[in-house]
Backbone atoms as SQL, in Angstrom:
CREATE TABLE atoms (id INTEGER PRIMARY KEY, chain TEXT, resi INTEGER, resn TEXT, atom TEXT, x REAL, y REAL, z REAL);
INSERT INTO atoms VALUES
  (1, 'A', 1, 'MET', 'N', 0.894, -1.179, -0.046),
  (2, 'A', 1, 'MET', 'CA', 0.017, 0.045, -0.013),
  (3, 'A', 1, 'MET', 'C', 0.894, 1.210, 0.036),
  (4, 'A', 2, 'ALA', 'N', 0.326, 2.265, -0.568),
  (5, 'A', 2, 'ALA', 'CA', 1.099, 3.490, -0.722),
  (6, 'A', 2, 'ALA', 'C', 0.939, 4.345, 0.562),
  (7, 'A', 3, 'VAL', 'N', 1.712, 5.400, 0.623),
  (8, 'A', 3, 'VAL', 'CA', 1.554, 6.398, 1.706),
  (9, 'A', 3, 'VAL', 'C', 0.141, 6.957, 1.724),
  (10, 'A', 4, 'GLY', 'N', -0.365, 7.130, 2.885),
  (11, 'A', 4, 'GLY', 'CA', -1.711, 7.748, 2.931),
  (12, 'A', 4, 'GLY', 'C', -2.813, 6.765, 3.130),
  (13, 'A', 5, 'THR', 'N', -2.522, 5.460, 3.159),
  (14, 'A', 5, 'THR', 'CA', -3.466, 4.436, 3.392),
  (15, 'A', 5, 'THR', 'C', -3.496, 4.092, 4.926),
  (16, 'A', 6, 'LYS', 'N', -4.424, 3.193, 5.311),
  (17, 'A', 6, 'LYS', 'CA', -4.470, 2.862, 6.642),
  (18, 'A', 6, 'LYS', 'C', -3.220, 2.185, 7.149),
  (19, 'A', 7, 'ASP', 'N', -2.502, 1.463, 6.337),
  (20, 'A', 7, 'ASP', 'CA', -1.265, 0.785, 6.733),
  (21, 'A', 7, 'ASP', 'C', -0.034, 1.632, 6.371),
  (22, 'A', 8, 'ASP', 'N', 0.068, 2.773, 6.959),
  (23, 'A', 8, 'ASP', 'CA', 1.118, 3.680, 6.685),
  (24, 'A', 8, 'ASP', 'C', 2.573, 3.137, 7.131),
  (25, 'A', 9, 'ALA', 'N', 2.539, 2.070, 7.870),
  (26, 'A', 9, 'ALA', 'CA', 3.885, 1.513, 8.239),
  (27, 'A', 9, 'ALA', 'C', 4.549, 0.872, 7.114),
  (28, 'A', 10, 'TYR', 'N', 3.845, 0.635, 6.042),
  (29, 'A', 10, 'TYR', 'CA', 4.404, 0.049, 4.804),
  (30, 'A', 10, 'TYR', 'C', 4.482, 1.063, 3.708),
  (31, 'A', 11, 'LEU', 'N', 5.611, 1.199, 3.089),
  (32, 'A', 11, 'LEU', 'CA', 5.776, 2.047, 1.876),
  (33, 'A', 11, 'LEU', 'C', 6.018, 1.163, 0.662),
  (34, 'A', 12, 'SER', 'N', 5.511, 1.527, -0.468),
  (35, 'A', 12, 'SER', 'CA', 5.910, 0.902, -1.651),
  (36, 'A', 12, 'SER', 'C', 7.372, 1.158, -1.925),
  (37, 'A', 13, 'PRO', 'N', 7.977, 0.286, -2.745),
  (38, 'A', 13, 'PRO', 'CA', 9.448, 0.563, -3.082),
  (39, 'A', 13, 'PRO', 'C', 9.749, 1.936, -3.584),
  (40, 'A', 14, 'ALA', 'N', 8.780, 2.462, -4.452),
  (41, 'A', 14, 'ALA', 'CA', 8.912, 3.873, -4.983),
  (42, 'A', 14, 'ALA', 'C', 8.842, 4.853, -3.867),
  (43, 'A', 15, 'ASP', 'N', 7.881, 4.674, -2.996),
  (44, 'A', 15, 'ASP', 'CA', 7.818, 5.602, -1.910),
  (45, 'A', 15, 'ASP', 'C', 8.959, 5.530, -0.894),
  (46, 'A', 16, 'GLU', 'N', 9.497, 4.305, -0.670),
  (47, 'A', 16, 'GLU', 'CA', 10.673, 4.206, 0.185),
  (48, 'A', 16, 'GLU', 'C', 11.828, 4.958, -0.463),
  (49, 'A', 17, 'GLU', 'N', 11.969, 4.970, -1.743),
  (50, 'A', 17, 'GLU', 'CA', 13.026, 5.697, -2.453),
  (51, 'A', 17, 'GLU', 'C', 12.836, 7.185, -2.240),
  (52, 'A', 18, 'LEU', 'N', 11.528, 7.646, -2.377),
  (53, 'A', 18, 'LEU', 'CA', 11.237, 9.134, -2.169),
  (54, 'A', 18, 'LEU', 'C', 11.488, 9.443, -0.819),
  (55, 'A', 19, 'ALA', 'N', 11.129, 8.589, 0.208),
  (56, 'A', 19, 'ALA', 'CA', 11.429, 8.964, 1.579),
  (57, 'A', 19, 'ALA', 'C', 12.937, 9.101, 1.846),
  (58, 'A', 20, 'ASP', 'N', 13.737, 8.233, 1.259),
  (59, 'A', 20, 'ASP', 'CA', 15.169, 8.362, 1.493),
  (60, 'A', 20, 'ASP', 'C', 15.679, 9.643, 0.874),
  (61, 'A', 21, 'LEU', 'N', 15.160, 10.015, -0.338),
  (62, 'A', 21, 'LEU', 'CA', 15.504, 11.262, -0.947),
  (63, 'A', 21, 'LEU', 'C', 15.196, 12.433, -0.156),
  (64, 'A', 22, 'LEU', 'N', 13.902, 12.355, 0.383),
  (65, 'A', 22, 'LEU', 'CA', 13.439, 13.425, 1.277),
  (66, 'A', 22, 'LEU', 'C', 14.265, 13.584, 2.455),
  (67, 'A', 23, 'MET', 'N', 14.706, 12.552, 3.125),
  (68, 'A', 23, 'MET', 'CA', 15.589, 12.576, 4.274),
  (69, 'A', 23, 'MET', 'C', 16.883, 13.282, 3.962),
  (70, 'A', 24, 'GLU', 'N', 17.410, 12.924, 2.782),
  (71, 'A', 24, 'GLU', 'CA', 18.669, 13.562, 2.385),
  (72, 'A', 24, 'GLU', 'C', 18.569, 15.055, 2.162),
  (73, 'A', 25, 'GLU', 'N', 17.408, 15.526, 1.749),
  (74, 'A', 25, 'GLU', 'CA', 17.231, 16.897, 1.319),
  (75, 'A', 25, 'GLU', 'C', 16.793, 17.744, 2.496),
  (76, 'A', 26, 'LEU', 'N', 16.315, 17.170, 3.603),
  (77, 'A', 26, 'LEU', 'CA', 15.819, 18.063, 4.656),
  (78, 'A', 26, 'LEU', 'C', 16.982, 18.772, 5.259),
  (79, 'A', 27, 'PRO', 'N', 16.852, 20.158, 5.349),
  (80, 'A', 27, 'PRO', 'CA', 17.970, 20.961, 5.896),
  (81, 'A', 27, 'PRO', 'C', 17.962, 20.930, 7.461),
  (82, 'A', 28, 'PHE', 'N', 19.176, 21.280, 7.967),
  (83, 'A', 28, 'PHE', 'CA', 19.253, 21.378, 9.472),
  (84, 'A', 28, 'PHE', 'C', 19.169, 22.821, 9.876),
  (85, 'A', 29, 'GLY', 'N', 18.121, 22.968, 10.715),
  (86, 'A', 29, 'GLY', 'CA', 17.845, 24.312, 11.257),
  (87, 'A', 29, 'GLY', 'C', 16.750, 25.084, 10.621),
  (88, 'A', 30, 'ARG', 'N', 16.044, 25.830, 11.385),
  (89, 'A', 30, 'ARG', 'CA', 14.856, 26.535, 10.937),
  (90, 'A', 30, 'ARG', 'C', 15.218, 27.571, 9.895),
  (91, 'A', 31, 'ASN', 'N', 16.352, 28.254, 9.984),
  (92, 'A', 31, 'ASN', 'CA', 16.728, 29.203, 8.962),
  (93, 'A', 31, 'ASN', 'C', 16.996, 28.719, 7.689),
  (94, 'A', 32, 'ARG', 'N', 17.043, 27.394, 7.519),
  (95, 'A', 32, 'ARG', 'CA', 17.367, 26.805, 6.183),
  (96, 'A', 32, 'ARG', 'C', 16.129, 25.991, 5.664),
  (97, 'A', 33, 'GLY', 'N', 15.063, 26.116, 6.372),
  (98, 'A', 33, 'GLY', 'CA', 13.789, 25.292, 6.022),
  (99, 'A', 33, 'GLY', 'C', 13.468, 25.391, 4.570),
  (100, 'A', 34, 'LEU', 'N', 12.794, 24.323, 4.066),
  (101, 'A', 34, 'LEU', 'CA', 12.348, 24.310, 2.658),
  (102, 'A', 34, 'LEU', 'C', 10.797, 24.138, 2.607),
  (103, 'A', 35, 'SER', 'N', 10.204, 24.807, 1.685),
  (104, 'A', 35, 'SER', 'CA', 8.769, 24.710, 1.494),
  (105, 'A', 35, 'SER', 'C', 8.445, 23.285, 0.938),
  (106, 'A', 36, 'THR', 'N', 7.146, 22.963, 1.068),
  (107, 'A', 36, 'THR', 'CA', 6.606, 21.743, 0.537),
  (108, 'A', 36, 'THR', 'C', 6.935, 21.709, -1.045),
  (109, 'A', 37, 'ARG', 'N', 6.657, 22.777, -1.585),
  (110, 'A', 37, 'ARG', 'CA', 6.882, 22.947, -3.076),
  (111, 'A', 37, 'ARG', 'C', 8.313, 22.616, -3.431),
  (112, 'A', 38, 'ASP', 'N', 9.227, 23.289, -2.704),
  (113, 'A', 38, 'ASP', 'CA', 10.633, 23.091, -2.962),
  (114, 'A', 38, 'ASP', 'C', 11.106, 21.675, -2.749),
  (115, 'A', 39, 'LEU', 'N', 10.660, 21.009, -1.691),
  (116, 'A', 39, 'LEU', 'CA', 10.986, 19.575, -1.421),
  (117, 'A', 39, 'LEU', 'C', 10.387, 18.726, -2.472),
  (118, 'A', 40, 'ALA', 'N', 9.176, 19.014, -2.951),
  (119, 'A', 40, 'ALA', 'CA', 8.557, 18.131, -3.954),
  (120, 'A', 40, 'ALA', 'C', 9.423, 18.278, -5.292),
  (121, 'A', 41, 'GLU', 'N', 9.840, 19.428, -5.612),
  (122, 'A', 41, 'GLU', 'CA', 10.720, 19.571, -6.769),
  (123, 'A', 41, 'GLU', 'C', 12.076, 18.889, -6.623),
  (124, 'A', 42, 'LEU', 'N', 12.659, 18.975, -5.454),
  (125, 'A', 42, 'LEU', 'CA', 13.957, 18.326, -5.203),
  (126, 'A', 42, 'LEU', 'C', 13.863, 16.800, -5.305),
  (127, 'A', 43, 'VAL', 'N', 12.783, 16.184, -4.842),
  (128, 'A', 43, 'VAL', 'CA', 12.676, 14.699, -4.797),
  (129, 'A', 43, 'VAL', 'C', 11.892, 14.175, -5.971),
  (130, 'A', 44, 'GLY', 'N', 11.292, 15.062, -6.761),
  (131, 'A', 44, 'GLY', 'CA', 10.578, 14.631, -7.957),
  (132, 'A', 44, 'GLY', 'C', 9.183, 14.034, -7.683),
  (133, 'A', 45, 'THR', 'N', 8.415, 14.716, -6.809),
  (134, 'A', 45, 'THR', 'CA', 7.027, 14.251, -6.572),
  (135, 'A', 45, 'THR', 'C', 6.177, 15.419, -6.282),
  (136, 'A', 46, 'ASN', 'N', 4.956, 15.250, -5.918),
  (137, 'A', 46, 'ASN', 'CA', 3.994, 16.389, -5.662),
  (138, 'A', 46, 'ASN', 'C', 4.000, 16.733, -4.138),
  (139, 'A', 47, 'GLU', 'N', 3.411, 17.900, -3.905),
  (140, 'A', 47, 'GLU', 'CA', 3.328, 18.409, -2.615),
  (141, 'A', 47, 'GLU', 'C', 2.534, 17.496, -1.551),
  (142, 'A', 48, 'ARG', 'N', 1.506, 16.920, -2.082),
  (143, 'A', 48, 'ARG', 'CA', 0.676, 16.030, -1.251),
  (144, 'A', 48, 'ARG', 'C', 1.539, 14.854, -0.808),
  (145, 'A', 49, 'LYS', 'N', 2.252, 14.254, -1.725),
  (146, 'A', 49, 'LYS', 'CA', 3.158, 13.134, -1.370),
  (147, 'A', 49, 'LYS', 'C', 4.143, 13.491, -0.370),
  (148, 'A', 50, 'VAL', 'N', 4.773, 14.715, -0.482),
  (149, 'A', 50, 'VAL', 'CA', 5.784, 15.219, 0.475),
  (150, 'A', 50, 'VAL', 'C', 5.127, 15.196, 1.902),
  (151, 'A', 51, 'ARG', 'N', 3.877, 15.770, 1.934),
  (152, 'A', 51, 'ARG', 'CA', 3.269, 15.871, 3.309),
  (153, 'A', 51, 'ARG', 'C', 3.027, 14.436, 3.811),
  (154, 'A', 52, 'LYS', 'N', 2.646, 13.492, 2.986),
  (155, 'A', 52, 'LYS', 'CA', 2.329, 12.118, 3.517),
  (156, 'A', 52, 'LYS', 'C', 3.649, 11.465, 3.848),
  (157, 'A', 53, 'LEU', 'N', 4.698, 11.627, 3.160),
  (158, 'A', 53, 'LEU', 'CA', 5.970, 11.119, 3.487),
  (159, 'A', 53, 'LEU', 'C', 6.518, 11.629, 4.827),
  (160, 'A', 54, 'VAL', 'N', 6.361, 12.959, 4.986),
  (161, 'A', 54, 'VAL', 'CA', 6.813, 13.552, 6.292),
  (162, 'A', 54, 'VAL', 'C', 5.994, 13.002, 7.489),
  (163, 'A', 55, 'GLU', 'N', 4.675, 12.813, 7.284),
  (164, 'A', 55, 'GLU', 'CA', 3.873, 12.241, 8.210),
  (165, 'A', 55, 'GLU', 'C', 4.363, 10.773, 8.555),
  (166, 'A', 56, 'HIS', 'N', 4.654, 10.058, 7.531),
  (167, 'A', 56, 'HIS', 'CA', 5.147, 8.696, 7.738),
  (168, 'A', 56, 'HIS', 'C', 6.468, 8.656, 8.430),
  (169, 'A', 57, 'LEU', 'N', 7.437, 9.509, 8.065),
  (170, 'A', 57, 'LEU', 'CA', 8.724, 9.579, 8.682),
  (171, 'A', 57, 'LEU', 'C', 8.675, 9.994, 10.198),
  (172, 'A', 58, 'ARG', 'N', 7.780, 10.923, 10.516),
  (173, 'A', 58, 'ARG', 'CA', 7.528, 11.289, 11.865),
  (174, 'A', 58, 'ARG', 'C', 6.931, 10.154, 12.685),
  (175, 'A', 59, 'ARG', 'N', 5.932, 9.511, 12.120),
  (176, 'A', 59, 'ARG', 'CA', 5.214, 8.430, 12.891),
  (177, 'A', 59, 'ARG', 'C', 5.990, 7.179, 12.992),
  (178, 'A', 60, 'GLU', 'N', 6.431, 6.687, 11.831),
  (179, 'A', 60, 'GLU', 'CA', 6.991, 5.336, 11.839),
  (180, 'A', 60, 'GLU', 'C', 8.471, 5.260, 12.070),
  (181, 'A', 61, 'CYS', 'N', 9.201, 6.430, 11.739),
  (182, 'A', 61, 'CYS', 'CA', 10.636, 6.439, 11.927),
  (183, 'A', 61, 'CYS', 'C', 11.123, 7.344, 13.009),
  (184, 'A', 62, 'ASP', 'N', 10.201, 7.905, 13.708),
  (185, 'A', 62, 'ASP', 'CA', 10.492, 8.835, 14.868),
  (186, 'A', 62, 'ASP', 'C', 11.438, 9.955, 14.453),
  (187, 'A', 63, 'LEU', 'N', 11.344, 10.456, 13.228),
  (188, 'A', 63, 'LEU', 'CA', 12.199, 11.558, 12.867),
  (189, 'A', 63, 'LEU', 'C', 11.549, 12.894, 13.260),
  (190, 'A', 64, 'PRO', 'N', 12.280, 13.771, 13.921),
  (191, 'A', 64, 'PRO', 'CA', 11.734, 15.006, 14.420),
  (192, 'A', 64, 'PRO', 'C', 11.783, 16.042, 13.287),
  (193, 'A', 65, 'ILE', 'N', 10.932, 15.838, 12.308),
  (194, 'A', 65, 'ILE', 'CA', 10.932, 16.845, 11.177),
  (195, 'A', 65, 'ILE', 'C', 10.071, 18.042, 11.644),
  (196, 'A', 66, 'ALA', 'N', 10.628, 19.153, 11.791),
  (197, 'A', 66, 'ALA', 'CA', 9.871, 20.343, 12.168),
  (198, 'A', 66, 'ALA', 'C', 9.314, 21.053, 10.948),
  (199, 'A', 67, 'ALA', 'N', 8.308, 21.929, 11.209),
  (200, 'A', 67, 'ALA', 'CA', 7.736, 22.655, 10.077),
  (201, 'A', 67, 'ALA', 'C', 6.917, 23.770, 10.627),
  (202, 'A', 68, 'SER', 'N', 6.878, 24.798, 9.750),
  (203, 'A', 68, 'SER', 'CA', 5.893, 25.944, 10.007),
  (204, 'A', 68, 'SER', 'C', 5.614, 26.532, 8.560),
  (205, 'A', 69, 'PRO', 'N', 4.495, 27.179, 8.440),
  (206, 'A', 69, 'PRO', 'CA', 4.234, 27.848, 7.199),
  (207, 'A', 69, 'PRO', 'C', 5.242, 28.891, 6.805),
  (208, 'A', 70, 'GLU', 'N', 5.849, 29.511, 7.741),
  (209, 'A', 70, 'GLU', 'CA', 6.888, 30.602, 7.488),
  (210, 'A', 70, 'GLU', 'C', 8.190, 29.978, 7.179),
  (211, 'A', 71, 'ASP', 'N', 8.556, 28.902, 7.816),
  (212, 'A', 71, 'ASP', 'CA', 9.957, 28.347, 7.685),
  (213, 'A', 71, 'ASP', 'C', 10.033, 27.105, 6.840),
  (214, 'A', 72, 'GLY', 'N', 8.937, 26.431, 6.554),
  (215, 'A', 72, 'GLY', 'CA', 9.062, 25.187, 5.774),
  (216, 'A', 72, 'GLY', 'C', 9.463, 24.025, 6.682),
  (217, 'A', 73, 'TYR', 'N', 9.924, 22.908, 6.059),
  (218, 'A', 73, 'TYR', 'CA', 10.300, 21.749, 6.756),
  (219, 'A', 73, 'TYR', 'C', 11.817, 21.787, 6.961),
  (220, 'A', 74, 'TYR', 'N', 12.216, 21.303, 8.170),
  (221, 'A', 74, 'TYR', 'CA', 13.625, 21.214, 8.571),
  (222, 'A', 74, 'TYR', 'C', 13.876, 20.230, 9.641),
  (223, 'A', 75, 'ILE', 'N', 15.043, 19.911, 9.941),
  (224, 'A', 75, 'ILE', 'CA', 15.407, 19.128, 11.078),
  (225, 'A', 75, 'ILE', 'C', 15.800, 20.194, 12.206),
  (226, 'A', 76, 'PRO', 'N', 15.187, 20.095, 13.360),
  (227, 'A', 76, 'PRO', 'CA', 15.487, 21.160, 14.300),
  (228, 'A', 76, 'PRO', 'C', 16.933, 21.203, 14.805),
  (229, 'A', 77, 'ALA', 'N', 17.411, 22.371, 14.920),
  (230, 'A', 77, 'ALA', 'CA', 18.835, 22.597, 15.311),
  (231, 'A', 77, 'ALA', 'C', 18.936, 22.591, 16.828),
  (232, 'A', 78, 'SER', 'N', 17.797, 22.724, 17.540),
  (233, 'A', 78, 'SER', 'CA', 17.750, 22.689, 18.993),
  (234, 'A', 78, 'SER', 'C', 16.382, 22.159, 19.469),
  (235, 'A', 79, 'PHE', 'N', 16.415, 21.762, 20.712),
  (236, 'A', 79, 'PHE', 'CA', 15.061, 21.291, 21.357),
  (237, 'A', 79, 'PHE', 'C', 14.049, 22.383, 21.195),
  (238, 'A', 80, 'GLU', 'N', 14.364, 23.648, 21.346),
  (239, 'A', 80, 'GLU', 'CA', 13.431, 24.690, 21.309),
  (240, 'A', 80, 'GLU', 'C', 12.705, 24.765, 19.947),
  (241, 'A', 81, 'GLN', 'N', 13.564, 24.630, 18.863),
  (242, 'A', 81, 'GLN', 'CA', 12.891, 24.630, 17.555),
  (243, 'A', 81, 'GLN', 'C', 11.967, 23.402, 17.365),
  (244, 'A', 82, 'GLY', 'N', 12.447, 22.279, 17.841),
  (245, 'A', 82, 'GLY', 'CA', 11.512, 21.079, 17.756),
  (246, 'A', 82, 'GLY', 'C', 10.289, 21.206, 18.590),
  (247, 'A', 83, 'GLU', 'N', 10.314, 21.917, 19.667),
  (248, 'A', 83, 'GLU', 'CA', 9.274, 22.047, 20.629),
  (249, 'A', 83, 'GLU', 'C', 8.173, 22.919, 20.033),
  (250, 'A', 84, 'GLU', 'N', 8.537, 23.773, 19.215),
  (251, 'A', 84, 'GLU', 'CA', 7.548, 24.627, 18.528),
  (252, 'A', 84, 'GLU', 'C', 6.631, 23.758, 17.630),
  (253, 'A', 85, 'THR', 'N', 7.170, 22.885, 16.931),
  (254, 'A', 85, 'THR', 'CA', 6.399, 21.999, 16.003),
  (255, 'A', 85, 'THR', 'C', 5.536, 21.085, 16.844),
  (256, 'A', 86, 'ARG', 'N', 6.173, 20.530, 17.954),
  (257, 'A', 86, 'ARG', 'CA', 5.374, 19.654, 18.862),
  (258, 'A', 86, 'ARG', 'C', 4.135, 20.291, 19.386),
  (259, 'A', 87, 'ARG', 'N', 4.271, 21.598, 19.743),
  (260, 'A', 87, 'ARG', 'CA', 3.101, 22.292, 20.277),
  (261, 'A', 87, 'ARG', 'C', 2.036, 22.428, 19.180),
  (262, 'A', 88, 'ILE', 'N', 2.490, 22.782, 17.936),
  (263, 'A', 88, 'ILE', 'CA', 1.544, 22.911, 16.870),
  (264, 'A', 88, 'ILE', 'C', 0.791, 21.658, 16.604),
  (265, 'A', 89, 'LEU', 'N', 1.579, 20.513, 16.542),
  (266, 'A', 89, 'LEU', 'CA', 0.954, 19.185, 16.285),
  (267, 'A', 89, 'LEU', 'C', -0.038, 18.750, 17.447),
  (268, 'A', 90, 'ALA', 'N', 0.335, 19.077, 18.701),
  (269, 'A', 90, 'ALA', 'CA', -0.556, 18.821, 19.819),
  (270, 'A', 90, 'ALA', 'C', -1.870, 19.633, 19.742),
  (271, 'A', 91, 'GLN', 'N', -1.776, 20.865, 19.308),
  (272, 'A', 91, 'GLN', 'CA', -2.984, 21.752, 19.129),
  (273, 'A', 91, 'GLN', 'C', -3.881, 21.144, 18.060),
  (274, 'A', 92, 'ARG', 'N', -3.286, 20.671, 16.981),
  (275, 'A', 92, 'ARG', 'CA', -3.998, 20.105, 15.827),
  (276, 'A', 92, 'ARG', 'C', -4.736, 18.797, 16.360),
  (277, 'A', 93, 'ALA', 'N', -3.983, 18.086, 17.173),
  (278, 'A', 93, 'ALA', 'CA', -4.641, 16.868, 17.617),
  (279, 'A', 93, 'ALA', 'C', -5.806, 17.137, 18.562),
  (280, 'A', 94, 'GLU', 'N', -5.704, 18.152, 19.374),
  (281, 'A', 94, 'GLU', 'CA', -6.744, 18.529, 20.345),
  (282, 'A', 94, 'GLU', 'C', -8.025, 18.975, 19.470),
  (283, 'A', 95, 'THR', 'N', -7.697, 19.812, 18.451),
  (284, 'A', 95, 'THR', 'CA', -8.868, 20.269, 17.592),
  (285, 'A', 95, 'THR', 'C', -9.500, 19.074, 16.912),
  (286, 'A', 96, 'ALA', 'N', -8.652, 18.143, 16.355),
  (287, 'A', 96, 'ALA', 'CA', -9.232, 16.981, 15.686),
  (288, 'A', 96, 'ALA', 'C', -10.074, 16.167, 16.689),
  (289, 'A', 97, 'GLN', 'N', -9.567, 16.003, 17.920),
  (290, 'A', 97, 'GLN', 'CA', -10.378, 15.319, 18.926),
  (291, 'A', 97, 'GLN', 'C', -11.710, 15.947, 19.242),
  (292, 'A', 98, 'ALA', 'N', -11.716, 17.274, 19.310),
  (293, 'A', 98, 'ALA', 'CA', -12.946, 17.974, 19.616),
  (294, 'A', 98, 'ALA', 'C', -13.844, 17.824, 18.428),
  (295, 'A', 99, 'VAL', 'N', -13.454, 17.896, 17.234),
  (296, 'A', 99, 'VAL', 'CA', -14.302, 17.721, 16.083),
  (297, 'A', 99, 'VAL', 'C', -14.930, 16.329, 16.038),
  (298, 'A', 100, 'LEU', 'N', -14.086, 15.341, 16.335),
  (299, 'A', 100, 'LEU', 'CA', -14.558, 13.953, 16.424),
  (300, 'A', 100, 'LEU', 'C', -15.615, 13.790, 17.503),
  (301, 'A', 101, 'GLU', 'N', -15.407, 14.411, 18.611),
  (302, 'A', 101, 'GLU', 'CA', -16.436, 14.253, 19.676),
  (303, 'A', 101, 'GLU', 'C', -17.744, 14.956, 19.221),
  (304, 'A', 102, 'GLY', 'N', -17.669, 16.102, 18.622),
  (305, 'A', 102, 'GLY', 'CA', -18.878, 16.773, 18.122),
  (306, 'A', 102, 'GLY', 'C', -19.652, 15.960, 17.120),
  (307, 'A', 103, 'TYR', 'N', -18.858, 15.351, 16.189),
  (308, 'A', 103, 'TYR', 'CA', -19.368, 14.557, 15.118),
  (309, 'A', 103, 'TYR', 'C', -20.077, 13.319, 15.726),
  (310, 'A', 104, 'THR', 'N', -19.465, 12.655, 16.728),
  (311, 'A', 104, 'THR', 'CA', -20.010, 11.559, 17.318),
  (312, 'A', 104, 'THR', 'C', -21.312, 11.866, 18.082),
  (313, 'A', 105, 'ARG', 'N', -21.422, 13.031, 18.713),
  (314, 'A', 105, 'ARG', 'CA', -22.645, 13.402, 19.389),
  (315, 'A', 105, 'ARG', 'C', -23.801, 13.613, 18.342),
  (316, 'A', 106, 'GLY', 'N', -23.435, 14.266, 17.292),
  (317, 'A', 106, 'GLY', 'CA', -24.436, 14.412, 16.178),
  (318, 'A', 106, 'GLY', 'C', -24.870, 13.209, 15.568),
  (319, 'A', 107, 'LEU', 'N', -23.988, 12.249, 15.315),
  (320, 'A', 107, 'LEU', 'CA', -24.317, 10.915, 14.764),
  (321, 'A', 107, 'LEU', 'C', -25.227, 10.188, 15.761),
  (322, 'A', 108, 'SER', 'N', -24.942, 10.291, 17.081),
  (323, 'A', 108, 'SER', 'CA', -25.816, 9.677, 18.030),
  (324, 'A', 108, 'SER', 'C', -27.197, 10.229, 17.993),
  (325, 'A', 109, 'ARG', 'N', -27.342, 11.519, 17.856),
  (326, 'A', 109, 'ARG', 'CA', -28.676, 12.162, 17.738),
  (327, 'A', 109, 'ARG', 'C', -29.429, 11.661, 16.529),
  (328, 'A', 110, 'LEU', 'N', -28.686, 11.578, 15.446),
  (329, 'A', 110, 'LEU', 'CA', -29.283, 11.070, 14.242),
  (330, 'A', 110, 'LEU', 'C', -29.822, 9.628, 14.385),
  (331, 'A', 111, 'HIS', 'N', -28.987, 8.816, 15.016),
  (332, 'A', 111, 'HIS', 'CA', -29.399, 7.458, 15.297),
  (333, 'A', 111, 'HIS', 'C', -30.604, 7.443, 16.180),
  (334, 'A', 112, 'ALA', 'N', -30.697, 8.196, 17.162),
  (335, 'A', 112, 'ALA', 'CA', -31.844, 8.300, 18.028),
  (336, 'A', 112, 'ALA', 'C', -33.195, 8.665, 17.275),
  (337, 'A', 113, 'VAL', 'N', -33.019, 9.651, 16.429),
  (338, 'A', 113, 'VAL', 'CA', -34.163, 10.066, 15.649),
  (339, 'A', 113, 'VAL', 'C', -34.635, 8.938, 14.712),
  (340, 'A', 114, 'GLU', 'N', -33.709, 8.252, 14.106),
  (341, 'A', 114, 'GLU', 'CA', -34.077, 7.100, 13.262),
  (342, 'A', 114, 'GLU', 'C', -34.785, 6.043, 14.016),
  (343, 'A', 115, 'ARG', 'N', -34.332, 5.766, 15.227),
  (344, 'A', 115, 'ARG', 'CA', -34.990, 4.738, 16.087),
  (345, 'A', 115, 'ARG', 'C', -36.397, 5.193, 16.461),
  (346, 'A', 116, 'GLU', 'N', -36.576, 6.497, 16.810),
  (347, 'A', 116, 'GLU', 'CA', -37.924, 6.995, 17.124),
  (348, 'A', 116, 'GLU', 'C', -38.876, 6.923, 15.941),
  (349, 'A', 117, 'GLN', 'N', -38.397, 7.192, 14.748),
  (350, 'A', 117, 'GLN', 'CA', -39.213, 7.062, 13.569),
  (351, 'A', 117, 'GLN', 'C', -39.546, 5.558, 13.244),
  (352, 'A', 118, 'GLU', 'N', -38.775, 4.635, 13.584),
  (353, 'A', 118, 'GLU', 'CA', -39.071, 3.232, 13.291),
  (354, 'A', 118, 'GLU', 'C', -40.042, 2.708, 14.466),
  (355, 'A', 119, 'GLY', 'N', -40.050, 3.256, 15.534),
  (356, 'A', 119, 'GLY', 'CA', -40.811, 2.699, 16.671),
  (357, 'A', 119, 'GLY', 'C', -42.104, 3.438, 16.822);
């Protein structure tokens, strides 16, 4: 399966090669960060694939790839640089959890209405 599927622990051989290239191209330090577009051009893929590969490398390979819209992707030169990205990721996770909880409540209400209409 390719990157972006449920089984992200597995990369196709082509994606493994792209991931290796991406790791080689990631700069060290925030001041040298590269945009998604620049990384895509450097490794010969599209921006969506770069984001999925970064996600895979962070999750499955424990690589601390930092990123921000202003600075692009980079390997943090200090704990502080890496901590900034960790805080951003934690906030996104909290937001996603809140959205999931709201969706689940709404789905439960829908299910209750359907049951009432059946009975």
